Biopython code that builds the backbone (N, CA, C, O; Angstrom):
import numpy as np
from Bio.PDB.StructureBuilder import StructureBuilder

atoms = [
    (1, "MET", "N", (-3.599, -12.846, -8.097)),
    (1, "MET", "CA", (-3.196, -11.520, -7.668)),
    (1, "MET", "C", (-2.082, -11.009, -8.589)),
    (1, "MET", "O", (-1.122, -11.729, -8.865)),
    (2, "PRO", "N", (-2.212, -9.789, -9.052)),
    (2, "PRO", "CA", (-1.150, -9.255, -9.909)),
    (2, "PRO", "C", (0.149, -9.029, -9.141)),
    (2, "PRO", "O", (0.149, -8.833, -7.925)),
    (3, "ARG", "N", (1.239, -9.062, -9.874)),
    (3, "ARG", "CA", (2.554, -8.914, -9.235)),
    (3, "ARG", "C", (2.691, -7.569, -8.534)),
    (3, "ARG", "O", (3.287, -7.484, -7.460)),
    (4, "SER", "N", (2.147, -6.528, -9.131)),
    (4, "SER", "CA", (2.271, -5.197, -8.525)),
    (4, "SER", "C", (1.577, -5.170, -7.163)),
    (4, "SER", "O", (2.061, -4.544, -6.220)),
    (5, "LYS", "N", (0.449, -5.851, -7.075)),
    (5, "LYS", "CA", (-0.283, -5.897, -5.803)),
    (5, "LYS", "C", (0.515, -6.693, -4.770)),
    (5, "LYS", "O", (0.571, -6.306, -3.603)),
    (6, "LEU", "N", (1.127, -7.792, -5.183)),
    (6, "LEU", "CA", (1.954, -8.585, -4.277)),
    (6, "LEU", "C", (3.162, -7.787, -3.798)),
    (6, "LEU", "O", (3.522, -7.842, -2.622)),
    (7, "ALA", "N", (3.782, -7.052, -4.702)),
    (7, "ALA", "CA", (4.942, -6.241, -4.334)),
    (7, "ALA", "C", (4.532, -5.146, -3.360)),
    (7, "ALA", "O", (5.247, -4.858, -2.400)),
    (8, "GLU", "N", (3.379, -4.538, -3.610)),
    (8, "GLU", "CA", (2.886, -3.484, -2.719)),
    (8, "GLU", "C", (2.590, -4.048, -1.330)),
    (8, "GLU", "O", (2.922, -3.426, -0.321)),
    (9, "THR", "N", (1.976, -5.208, -1.281)),
    (9, "THR", "CA", (1.672, -5.854, -0.005)),
    (9, "THR", "C", (2.953, -6.204, 0.740)),
    (9, "THR", "O", (3.033, -6.027, 1.956)),
    (10, "ALA", "N", (3.946, -6.696, 0.026)),
    (10, "ALA", "CA", (5.228, -7.037, 0.653)),
    (10, "ALA", "C", (5.893, -5.789, 1.219)),
    (10, "ALA", "O", (6.458, -5.835, 2.312)),
    (11, "LYS", "N", (5.835, -4.673, 0.493)),
    (11, "LYS", "CA", (6.410, -3.417, 0.986)),
    (11, "LYS", "C", (5.685, -2.947, 2.244)),
    (11, "LYS", "O", (6.314, -2.478, 3.192)),
    (12, "GLN", "N", (4.359, -3.076, 2.245)),
    (12, "GLN", "CA", (3.578, -2.660, 3.415)),
    (12, "GLN", "C", (3.924, -3.514, 4.630)),
    (12, "GLN", "O", (4.087, -2.999, 5.736)),
    (13, "ARG", "N", (4.033, -4.809, 4.419)),
    (13, "ARG", "CA", (4.385, -5.708, 5.525)),
    (13, "ARG", "C", (5.784, -5.412, 6.056)),
    (13, "ARG", "O", (6.015, -5.434, 7.265)),
    (14, "THR", "N", (6.713, -5.135, 5.145)),
    (14, "THR", "CA", (8.079, -4.797, 5.555)),
    (14, "THR", "C", (8.086, -3.512, 6.374)),
    (14, "THR", "O", (8.773, -3.420, 7.391)),
    (15, "ALA", "N", (7.319, -2.522, 5.927)),
    (15, "ALA", "CA", (7.244, -1.252, 6.653)),
    (15, "ALA", "C", (6.626, -1.463, 8.035)),
    (15, "ALA", "O", (7.106, -0.903, 9.020)),
    (16, "LEU", "N", (5.567, -2.267, 8.111)),
    (16, "LEU", "CA", (4.932, -2.543, 9.403)),
    (16, "LEU", "C", (5.890, -3.260, 10.344)),
    (16, "LEU", "O", (5.952, -2.947, 11.533)),
    (17, "LEU", "N", (6.629, -4.213, 9.816)),
    (17, "LEU", "CA", (7.586, -4.951, 10.633)),
    (17, "LEU", "C", (8.692, -4.029, 11.131)),
    (17, "LEU", "O", (9.098, -4.118, 12.289)),
    (18, "ARG", "N", (9.179, -3.154, 10.275)),
    (18, "ARG", "CA", (10.211, -2.193, 10.657)),
    (18, "ARG", "C", (9.697, -1.261, 11.763)),
    (18, "ARG", "O", (10.408, -0.987, 12.729)),
    (19, "GLU", "N", (8.462, -0.779, 11.614)),
    (19, "GLU", "CA", (7.865, 0.095, 12.631)),
    (19, "GLU", "C", (7.686, -0.649, 13.952)),
    (19, "GLU", "O", (7.925, -0.091, 15.023)),
    (20, "PHE", "N", (7.267, -1.905, 13.871)),
    (20, "PHE", "CA", (7.061, -2.699, 15.079)),
    (20, "PHE", "C", (8.374, -2.910, 15.822)),
    (20, "PHE", "O", (8.426, -2.781, 17.045)),
    (21, "LYS", "N", (9.425, -3.232, 15.093)),
    (21, "LYS", "CA", (10.734, -3.437, 15.725)),
    (21, "LYS", "C", (11.241, -2.146, 16.359)),
    (21, "LYS", "O", (11.803, -2.169, 17.454)),
    (22, "ALA", "N", (11.046, -1.025, 15.676)),
    (22, "ALA", "CA", (11.472, 0.267, 16.229)),
    (22, "ALA", "C", (10.689, 0.586, 17.500)),
    (22, "ALA", "O", (11.261, 1.086, 18.468)),
    (23, "ALA", "N", (9.398, 0.302, 17.505)),
    (23, "ALA", "CA", (8.578, 0.549, 18.693)),
    (23, "ALA", "C", (9.007, -0.356, 19.839)),
    (23, "ALA", "O", (9.003, 0.063, 20.997)),
    (24, "ASP", "N", (9.375, -1.589, 19.527)),
    (24, "ASP", "CA", (9.826, -2.523, 20.560)),
    (24, "ASP", "C", (11.127, -2.040, 21.196)),
    (24, "ASP", "O", (11.274, -2.076, 22.418)),
    (25, "VAL", "N", (12.061, -1.591, 20.375)),
    (25, "VAL", "CA", (13.331, -1.069, 20.893)),
    (25, "VAL", "C", (13.072, 0.162, 21.752)),
    (25, "VAL", "O", (13.667, 0.318, 22.819)),
    (26, "ASN", "N", (12.188, 1.029, 21.287)),
    (26, "ASN", "CA", (11.862, 2.245, 22.026)),
    (26, "ASN", "C", (11.225, 1.901, 23.371)),
    (26, "ASN", "O", (11.539, 2.530, 24.381)),
    (27, "GLU", "N", (10.338, 0.915, 23.393)),
    (27, "GLU", "CA", (9.682, 0.503, 24.641)),
    (27, "GLU", "C", (10.695, -0.068, 25.628)),
    (27, "GLU", "O", (10.641, 0.242, 26.818)),
    (28, "LYS", "N", (11.616, -0.898, 25.145)),
    (28, "LYS", "CA", (12.645, -1.463, 26.023)),
    (28, "LYS", "C", (13.523, -0.360, 26.607)),
    (28, "LYS", "O", (13.854, -0.383, 27.792)),
    (29, "ARG", "N", (13.896, 0.599, 25.775)),
    (29, "ARG", "CA", (14.713, 1.726, 26.239)),
    (29, "ARG", "C", (13.953, 2.522, 27.303)),
    (29, "ARG", "O", (14.525, 2.914, 28.320)),
    (30, "HIS", "N", (12.678, 2.753, 27.061)),
    (30, "HIS", "CA", (11.856, 3.505, 28.008)),
    (30, "HIS", "C", (11.763, 2.778, 29.348)),
    (30, "HIS", "O", (11.906, 3.395, 30.404)),
    (31, "ARG", "N", (11.525, 1.475, 29.306)),
    (31, "ARG", "CA", (11.425, 0.701, 30.556)),
    (31, "ARG", "C", (12.731, 0.738, 31.334)),
    (31, "ARG", "O", (12.720, 0.892, 32.556)),
    (32, "ARG", "N", (13.859, 0.598, 30.636)),
    (32, "ARG", "CA", (15.158, 0.605, 31.307)),
    (32, "ARG", "C", (15.416, 1.961, 31.961)),
    (32, "ARG", "O", (15.821, 2.027, 33.122)),
    (33, "LEU", "N", (15.181, 3.036, 31.219)),
    (33, "LEU", "CA", (15.416, 4.374, 31.757)),
    (33, "LEU", "C", (14.452, 4.688, 32.889)),
    (33, "LEU", "O", (14.819, 5.353, 33.858)),
    (34, "GLN", "N", (13.227, 4.211, 32.767)),
    (34, "GLN", "CA", (12.231, 4.443, 33.814)),
    (34, "GLN", "C", (12.675, 3.762, 35.107)),
    (34, "GLN", "O", (12.542, 4.346, 36.182)),
    (35, "LEU", "N", (13.193, 2.555, 35.026)),
    (35, "LEU", "CA", (13.665, 1.835, 36.208)),
    (35, "LEU", "C", (14.867, 2.543, 36.818)),
    (35, "LEU", "O", (14.951, 2.684, 38.038)),
    (36, "GLU", "N", (15.799, 2.991, 35.976)),
    (36, "GLU", "CA", (16.969, 3.706, 36.484)),
    (36, "GLU", "C", (16.551, 4.985, 37.200)),
    (36, "GLU", "O", (17.113, 5.322, 38.242)),
    (37, "ASP", "N", (15.571, 5.697, 36.652)),
    (37, "ASP", "CA", (15.088, 6.926, 37.290)),
    (37, "ASP", "C", (14.446, 6.621, 38.634)),
    (37, "ASP", "O", (14.656, 7.346, 39.606)),
    (38, "LYS", "N", (13.662, 5.549, 38.691)),
    (38, "LYS", "CA", (13.018, 5.180, 39.951)),
    (38, "LYS", "C", (14.061, 4.841, 41.008)),
    (38, "LYS", "O", (13.934, 5.251, 42.161)),
    (39, "LEU", "N", (15.083, 4.100, 40.622)),
    (39, "LEU", "CA", (16.119, 3.722, 41.579)),
    (39, "LEU", "C", (16.912, 4.939, 42.040)),
    (39, "LEU", "O", (17.296, 5.022, 43.207)),
    (40, "ALA", "N", (17.155, 5.867, 41.151)),
    (40, "ALA", "CA", (17.925, 7.063, 41.504)),
    (40, "ALA", "C", (17.131, 7.997, 42.411)),
    (40, "ALA", "O", (17.717, 8.745, 43.194)),
    (41, "ASN", "N", (15.813, 7.961, 42.314)),
    (41, "ASN", "CA", (14.979, 8.894, 43.067)),
    (41, "ASN", "C", (14.338, 8.273, 44.308)),
    (41, "ASN", "O", (13.422, 8.856, 44.889)),
    (42, "LEU", "N", (14.807, 7.109, 44.712)),
    (42, "LEU", "CA", (14.252, 6.504, 45.920)),
    (42, "LEU", "C", (14.607, 7.359, 47.129)),
    (42, "LEU", "O", (15.740, 7.824, 47.250)),
    (43, "PRO", "N", (13.652, 7.567, 48.020)),
    (43, "PRO", "CA", (13.984, 8.343, 49.219)),
    (43, "PRO", "C", (14.893, 7.530, 50.134)),
    (43, "PRO", "O", (14.821, 6.301, 50.170)),
    (44, "LEU", "N", (15.741, 8.229, 50.866)),
    (44, "LEU", "CA", (16.620, 7.552, 51.809)),
    (44, "LEU", "C", (15.805, 7.225, 53.055)),
    (44, "LEU", "O", (15.256, 8.118, 53.700)),
    (45, "THR", "N", (15.735, 5.972, 53.379)),
    (45, "THR", "CA", (14.977, 5.556, 54.565)),
    (45, "THR", "C", (15.879, 4.714, 55.447)),
    (45, "THR", "O", (16.826, 4.081, 54.979)),
    (46, "ARG", "N", (15.567, 4.720, 56.715)),
    (46, "ARG", "CA", (16.329, 3.897, 57.651)),
    (46, "ARG", "C", (15.426, 2.796, 58.178)),
    (46, "ARG", "O", (14.231, 2.985, 58.400)),
    (47, "GLU", "N", (16.036, 1.654, 58.366)),
    (47, "GLU", "CA", (15.296, 0.547, 58.956)),
    (47, "GLU", "C", (15.263, 0.739, 60.466)),
    (47, "GLU", "O", (16.208, 1.254, 61.063)),
    (48, "ARG", "N", (14.181, 0.324, 61.059)),
    (48, "ARG", "CA", (14.061, 0.428, 62.499)),
    (48, "ARG", "C", (14.987, -0.569, 63.178)),
    (48, "ARG", "O", (15.047, -1.734, 62.786)),
    (49, "PHE", "N", (15.691, -0.124, 64.171)),
    (49, "PHE", "CA", (16.591, -1.001, 64.902)),
    (49, "PHE", "C", (15.870, -1.505, 66.143)),
    (49, "PHE", "O", (15.445, -0.714, 66.986)),
    (50, "GLU", "N", (15.733, -2.811, 66.254)),
    (50, "GLU", "CA", (15.062, -3.392, 67.423)),
    (50, "GLU", "C", (16.049, -4.243, 68.190)),
    (50, "GLU", "O", (16.827, -4.996, 67.605)),
    (51, "LYS", "N", (16.008, -4.113, 69.524)),
    (51, "LYS", "CA", (16.901, -4.902, 70.381)),
    (51, "LYS", "C", (16.277, -6.213, 70.766)),
    (51, "LYS", "O", (16.890, -7.002, 71.485)),
]
sb = StructureBuilder()
sb.init_structure("model")
sb.init_model(0)
sb.init_chain("A")
sb.init_seg("    ")
for serial, (resi, resn, name, xyz) in enumerate(atoms, 1):
    if name == "N":
        sb.init_residue(resn, " ", resi, " ")
    sb.init_atom(name, np.array(xyz, "f"), 0.0, 1.0, " ", f" {name:<3s}", serial, name[0])
structure = sb.get_structure()
């Protein structure tokens, strides 16, 4: 394999890895914010009191 092809492949892999890491961070942020929104929007309910 020529060096230029190896360098191009390495650049592509680096770009893919960078995109994957960015997507992972974005997904984690989305999950955290989604959970916070769900907790903030829970309806107020009362438990039944039984004697």
